[in-house]
C-alpha positions as CSV (number, residue, x, y, z in Angstrom):
1,M,-14.2,-6.8,-20.4
2,L,-13.3,-3.1,-19.8
3,G,-12.7,-3.8,-16.1
4,A,-10.2,-6.6,-17.0
5,I,-8.4,-4.3,-19.4
6,F,-8.1,-1.6,-16.7
7,A,-6.7,-4.2,-14.3
8,I,-4.1,-5.5,-16.8
9,C,-3.1,-2.0,-17.6
10,S,-2.8,-1.2,-13.9
11,A,-0.6,-4.3,-13.3
12,A,1.6,-3.3,-16.2
13,T,1.9,0.3,-14.9
14,F,2.6,-0.8,-11.4
15,A,5.5,-2.9,-12.9
16,L,6.8,0.1,-14.8
17,N,6.7,2.1,-11.6
18,N,8.8,-0.5,-9.8
19,V,11.4,-0.8,-12.5
20,A,11.6,3.0,-12.9
21,A,12.1,3.3,-9.2
22,R,14.7,0.6,-9.3
23,R,16.5,2.5,-12.1
24,G,16.5,5.6,-9.9
25,V,17.9,3.9,-6.7
26,I,20.7,2.3,-8.5
27,T,22.7,5.5,-8.0
28,G,20.1,7.5,-6.0
29,T,18.6,6.9,-2.6
30,P,15.2,5.8,-1.3
31,I,14.7,9.2,0.4
32,Q,15.3,11.0,-2.9
33,G,12.8,8.7,-4.6
34,M,10.2,9.3,-2.0
35,A,10.7,13.1,-2.0
36,V,9.9,13.1,-5.8
37,T,7.3,10.3,-6.2
38,I,5.0,11.2,-3.2
39,P,4.3,14.8,-4.2
40,V,3.9,13.6,-7.9
41,G,1.3,11.1,-6.7
42,L,-0.6,13.8,-4.8
43,L,-0.6,16.0,-7.9
44,G,-2.0,13.1,-9.9
45,F,-4.9,12.4,-7.4
46,V,-6.0,16.0,-7.0
47,P,-7.4,16.4,-10.6
48,M,-9.1,13.0,-10.2
49,A,-10.8,14.0,-7.0
50,L,-11.9,17.3,-8.5
51,L,-13.3,15.6,-11.6
52,T,-15.3,13.1,-9.6
53,G,-16.7,15.8,-7.4
54,W,-15.6,14.3,-4.2
55,V,-14.0,17.4,-2.8
56,A,-17.4,18.9,-2.4
57,R,-18.5,15.9,-0.4
58,F,-15.5,16.0,2.0
59,P,-17.7,16.3,5.1
60,H,-19.5,13.0,4.2
61,L,-16.4,11.0,4.9
62,G,-16.1,12.0,8.6
63,P,-13.1,12.7,10.7
64,I,-12.5,9.1,11.6
65,S,-12.4,8.0,8.0
66,V,-10.1,10.9,7.1
67,A,-7.8,9.9,10.0
68,W,-7.7,6.2,8.8
69,M,-6.8,7.3,5.2
70,A,-4.1,9.6,6.5
71,G,-2.7,6.6,8.4
72,V,-2.8,4.6,5.1
73,G,-0.7,7.3,3.6
74,L,1.9,7.2,6.3
75,L,2.0,3.4,6.4
76,H,1.8,2.7,2.7
77,F,3.4,5.6,0.9
78,V,6.0,6.5,3.5
79,F,7.0,3.4,5.4
80,G,6.1,0.8,2.8
81,R,7.5,2.7,-0.1
82,Y,10.8,3.4,1.8
83,C,11.1,-0.4,2.5
84,N,10.2,-1.2,-1.1
85,Y,12.9,1.1,-2.4
86,R,15.5,-0.2,0.0
87,A,14.7,-3.7,-0.9
88,N,14.9,-2.9,-4.7
89,Q,18.2,-1.1,-4.1
90,A,19.7,-3.9,-2.2
91,A,18.6,-7.0,-4.2
92,G,16.8,-5.9,-7.3
93,V,13.2,-6.2,-8.4
94,N,13.3,-9.8,-9.6
95,L,14.4,-11.2,-6.2
96,T,12.3,-9.0,-3.9
97,A,9.0,-8.7,-5.9
98,P,7.8,-12.2,-5.0
99,V,8.4,-11.4,-1.3
100,I,6.6,-8.1,-1.5
101,Q,3.7,-9.9,-3.3
102,L,3.1,-11.7,0.0
103,Q,1.1,-8.5,0.9
104,V,-1.9,-10.4,-0.6
105,F,-1.6,-13.1,2.0
106,V,-1.0,-10.6,4.8
107,S,-4.2,-8.8,3.8
108,V,-6.2,-12.1,3.8
109,V,-4.9,-13.0,7.3
110,L,-5.7,-9.6,8.7
111,A,-9.1,-9.6,7.1
112,V,-9.9,-12.8,8.9
113,L,-8.5,-11.7,12.3
114,I,-9.7,-8.1,12.2
115,L,-12.6,-7.8,9.9
116,G,-13.9,-11.3,10.5
117,E,-14.0,-12.3,6.9
118,P,-13.9,-16.0,6.1
119,C,-10.8,-17.7,4.7
120,T,-11.1,-21.1,2.9
121,L,-8.7,-24.0,2.6
122,I,-7.8,-23.1,-1.0
123,Q,-6.9,-19.6,0.2
124,L,-4.7,-21.0,2.9
125,A,-3.0,-23.3,0.4
126,G,-2.5,-20.3,-1.9
127,G,-0.7,-18.5,0.9
128,V,1.6,-21.5,1.4
129,V,2.3,-21.6,-2.4
130,M,3.2,-17.8,-2.3
131,V,5.6,-18.3,0.5
132,A,7.2,-21.3,-1.3
133,G,7.6,-19.1,-4.4
134,A,9.2,-16.3,-2.4
135,L,11.6,-18.8,-0.9
136,L,12.4,-20.4,-4.2
137,T,13.6,-17.1,-5.7
138,Q,16.1,-16.9,-2.9
139,R,17.6,-20.2,-4.1
140,Q,18.8,-18.6,-7.4
141,P,22.5,-19.1,-7.5
142,M,24.9,-16.3,-8.3
143,K,27.1,-16.5,-11.4
144,P,30.3,-18.4,-10.8
145,A,33.2,-16.4,-9.5
146,A,35.3,-17.1,-12.6
147,A,32.6,-15.7,-14.9
148,A,32.2,-12.6,-12.7
149,A,36.0,-12.1,-12.8
150,A,35.9,-12.4,-16.5
151,K,33.2,-9.8,-16.8
152,K,35.1,-7.4,-14.5
153,A,38.1,-7.9,-16.7
154,V,36.3,-6.6,-19.7
155,G,34.6,-3.8,-17.8
156,A,31.1,-5.2,-17.6
157,H,28.9,-4.6,-14.6
158,V,28.4,-7.5,-12.2
159,F,25.4,-7.0,-9.9
160,V,25.8,-8.6,-6.5
161,P,22.6,-8.5,-4.5
162,H,22.6,-7.9,-0.7
163,R,20.0,-10.6,0.0
164,T,19.6,-10.2,3.7
165,T,19.0,-6.5,3.5
166,G,16.8,-6.9,0.4
167,Y,14.6,-9.7,1.9
168,T,14.3,-7.9,5.3
169,F,13.0,-4.7,3.7
170,A,10.8,-6.6,1.2
171,T,9.2,-8.4,4.2
172,L,8.6,-5.1,5.9
173,A,7.1,-3.7,2.7
174,A,4.8,-6.7,2.4
175,L,3.6,-6.2,5.9
176,A,2.9,-2.5,5.3
177,Y,1.3,-3.0,1.9
178,G,-0.8,-5.9,3.3
179,T,-2.0,-3.9,6.3
180,S,-3.0,-0.7,4.5
181,P,-5.9,-2.2,2.6
182,I,-7.5,-3.2,5.9
183,M,-7.2,0.4,7.1
184,A,-8.6,1.7,3.8
185,R,-11.5,-0.8,4.0
186,T,-12.3,0.4,7.5
187,A,-12.2,4.0,6.3
188,L,-14.2,3.6,3.1
189,A,-16.7,0.9,4.1
190,H,-20.3,1.8,3.1
191,T,-19.3,4.5,0.7
192,D,-19.3,4.5,-3.1
193,P,-16.4,3.4,-5.4
194,L,-15.3,6.9,-6.2
195,A,-14.6,7.5,-2.5
196,G,-11.4,5.6,-3.1
197,I,-10.1,8.4,-5.4
198,F,-10.6,11.0,-2.6
199,G,-9.2,8.6,0.0
200,G,-6.1,8.3,-2.2
201,M,-5.8,12.0,-2.2
202,I,-6.0,12.2,1.6
203,A,-3.4,9.4,1.9
204,Y,-1.0,11.1,-0.5
205,G,-1.6,14.4,1.2
206,A,-0.6,13.0,4.6
207,A,2.4,11.3,3.1
208,T,3.5,14.6,1.4
209,A,3.1,16.5,4.7
210,A,5.2,13.8,6.4
211,M,8.0,14.2,3.8
212,I,8.0,18.0,4.3
213,L,8.4,17.5,8.0
214,F,11.2,14.9,7.5
215,L,13.1,17.4,5.3
216,V,13.5,19.6,8.4
217,S,16.4,17.3,9.1
218,P,19.7,18.8,7.7
219,T,20.9,15.3,6.9
220,L,17.8,14.5,4.7
221,R,18.1,17.9,3.1
222,R,21.7,17.2,2.1
223,N,20.5,13.8,0.8
224,L,17.9,15.5,-1.4
225,R,20.3,18.2,-2.7
226,A,22.6,15.4,-3.9
227,L,19.8,14.2,-6.3
228,H,21.1,14.0,-9.9
229,R,19.1,15.0,-12.9
230,E,19.1,11.5,-14.3
231,N,17.8,9.9,-11.1
232,M,15.1,12.6,-10.8
233,R,13.9,11.7,-14.3
234,W,13.4,8.1,-13.3
235,F,11.8,9.0,-10.0
236,L,9.4,11.3,-11.9
237,Y,8.5,8.5,-14.2
238,S,7.9,6.3,-11.2
239,G,5.7,8.8,-9.5
240,V,3.6,9.3,-12.6
241,F,3.3,5.5,-13.3
242,V,2.3,4.7,-9.7
243,A,-0.4,7.4,-9.6
244,L,-1.7,6.2,-13.0
245,A,-1.6,2.6,-11.9
246,Q,-3.7,3.4,-8.8
247,G,-6.2,5.3,-10.8
248,L,-6.6,2.4,-13.2
249,F,-6.9,0.0,-10.2
250,Y,-9.7,2.1,-8.7
251,S,-11.4,2.4,-12.1
252,A,-11.2,-1.4,-12.5
253,L,-12.8,-2.0,-9.1
254,A,-15.6,0.5,-10.0
255,I,-16.8,-1.6,-12.9
256,A,-15.6,-5.2,-12.2
257,P,-15.7,-7.5,-9.2
258,I,-12.6,-7.8,-7.0
259,M,-12.5,-11.5,-7.7
260,L,-11.6,-10.6,-11.3
261,V,-9.4,-7.6,-10.7
262,A,-7.3,-9.1,-7.9
263,P,-6.0,-12.1,-9.9
264,L,-5.2,-10.0,-12.9
265,M,-3.2,-7.6,-10.8
266,Q,-0.8,-10.5,-10.0
267,L,0.4,-10.2,-13.6
268,S,2.5,-7.3,-12.4
269,L,5.2,-9.9,-11.5
270,V,5.3,-11.0,-15.1
271,F,5.5,-7.4,-16.4
272,R,8.2,-6.6,-13.8
273,F,10.3,-9.4,-15.1
274,G,10.0,-8.2,-18.7
275,F,10.6,-4.6,-17.9
276,A,13.5,-5.3,-15.7
277,N,15.1,-7.4,-18.5
278,T,14.7,-4.4,-20.8
279,L,15.5,-1.4,-18.5
280,T,17.8,-2.8,-15.8
281,P,19.3,-6.0,-17.2
282,H,22.7,-5.5,-15.5
283,H,21.2,-4.7,-12.1
284,E,19.0,-7.7,-11.6
285,V,19.3,-11.5,-10.9
286,F,17.8,-13.7,-13.6
287,G,17.4,-17.5,-13.7
288,W,15.0,-20.4,-13.6
289,H,14.6,-20.1,-9.8
290,V,13.4,-16.5,-10.1
291,I,11.0,-17.4,-13.0
292,L,9.5,-20.4,-11.3
293,G,9.3,-18.6,-7.9
294,S,7.5,-15.7,-9.6
295,A,5.1,-18.1,-11.3
296,L,4.3,-19.9,-8.0
297,S,3.7,-16.5,-6.3
298,I,1.2,-15.6,-9.1
299,L,-0.5,-19.0,-8.7
300,G,-0.7,-18.6,-4.9
301,A,-1.9,-15.0,-5.1
302,C,-4.7,-16.1,-7.5
303,A,-5.7,-18.9,-5.2
304,V,-5.9,-16.4,-2.3
305,S,-7.8,-13.7,-4.2
306,I,-10.3,-15.6,-6.4
307,D,-13.6,-16.5,-4.9
308,T,-13.2,-20.2,-3.8
309,S,-16.8,-21.1,-4.9
310,L,-15.8,-20.2,-8.5
311,I,-12.8,-22.5,-8.3
312,V,-14.8,-25.4,-6.9
313,Q,-17.5,-25.0,-9.5
314,A,-15.0,-25.0,-12.3
315,L,-13.3,-28.2,-11.1
316,H,-16.5,-30.2,-11.0
317,L,-15.3,-32.4,-8.1
318,P,-17.4,-34.7,-5.9
319,A,-19.5,-33.0,-3.2
320,S,-17.3,-34.3,-0.4
321,V,-14.2,-32.8,-2.0
322,D,-16.1,-29.5,-2.6
323,A,-17.1,-29.3,1.0
324,F,-13.5,-30.0,2.1
325,L,-12.0,-27.3,-0.2
326,G,-14.7,-24.9,0.8
327,W,-14.0,-25.3,4.6
328,R,-13.8,-21.8,6.1
329,I,-12.0,-20.2,9.0
330,S,-13.6,-17.0,10.3
331,G,-12.2,-14.6,12.8
332,R,-15.6,-14.0,14.4
C-alpha cells in the first residue's frame, strides 16, 4: 500500500514539474530552465545519497557503472530535458505529453533488443495503443478563426501550438527518456535499491558539469542573463518537483514491485491535464481528442508495463487464448 502511495505521489509531482516548467518556458527559454533545474536536482540528490550512506560505498559501483550513470545524466537530464522543454514551449503539455509517454514503449523495445528481456503480445498491443493515443491528440482541431479573432479583439490570449516543432522534440525526448533506463539498468544491475539514489546523484552531477561547460559560450551566457525573476521562480519549482518525484519513484521501487509502480506512474498524464487546466489554461490545447488520446496512452502504457501473466490470470480466458496472449518475443 505504501509503495502505491509513493508511486501516485511521484506521478503527481512529475506532473507538477512538467506544468511548472511549461509555465517557465512560456516567456523563458529551455536553456534557462536547464541551467536552474539541473543544479537544483543535484542539490536534492546529494542529501539523499548522504542519508543512505552510499557515498561511503562509492568504490563498490565501479568505474564502468559510474560512466554509464554519467551517460544517463547527459542523455536524460541534458538532451532529453532540453527536447522536453522545447516541445512544451512549442505545443504545450497536453499535446506533447502523450508523445513523450511513448518512452515506455521505447524502453520495452530496447529491453528486448539489448537486454534480451521477453516481450508479450499484450505488450506489443499496448505499444500500438500508445502510438494511437499520441496520434489522436494531434487530431485536436484548433478553435475557429472567428472565435480566435473575437478573443483577440477583447485582449484575451490565444495559444497557437507549433505542432511540427512540438512533436519533433517530443519524439526526441521520448527516445532519450526511453533509452536512459536501459543504461541505468546496465549500470545498477546486481546492486541494491538504494544504489539508484547514488546513481541519480552521479547522473545529475554529470549533467551539471555539462551545463557549466555549455555556459562557456557567450551566447548561452547572454541567454541565462536574460532570465527574469518570475521565470526563475517557476524553474526552481520545477527543479524541486522533479528531484522530489524521482526520490519518491525510487522509494516506491524499493518497497513495491515494478509491475505495480510502472502502471501507477502513468497517472502523471491525468495529473498533467488537471494541473495544466489550473496553472496554464491559456497556453494549452484542450478538447476531447486530447482527453481520449491521453486515456489511450495510459491504457497502452499499463498494458506495456504490467506483467502479462497477471492480466491473463485476471481475465480467466480459455487456455488457448491465454497461450496466444502470452506469446513472447525475446531478443536472445
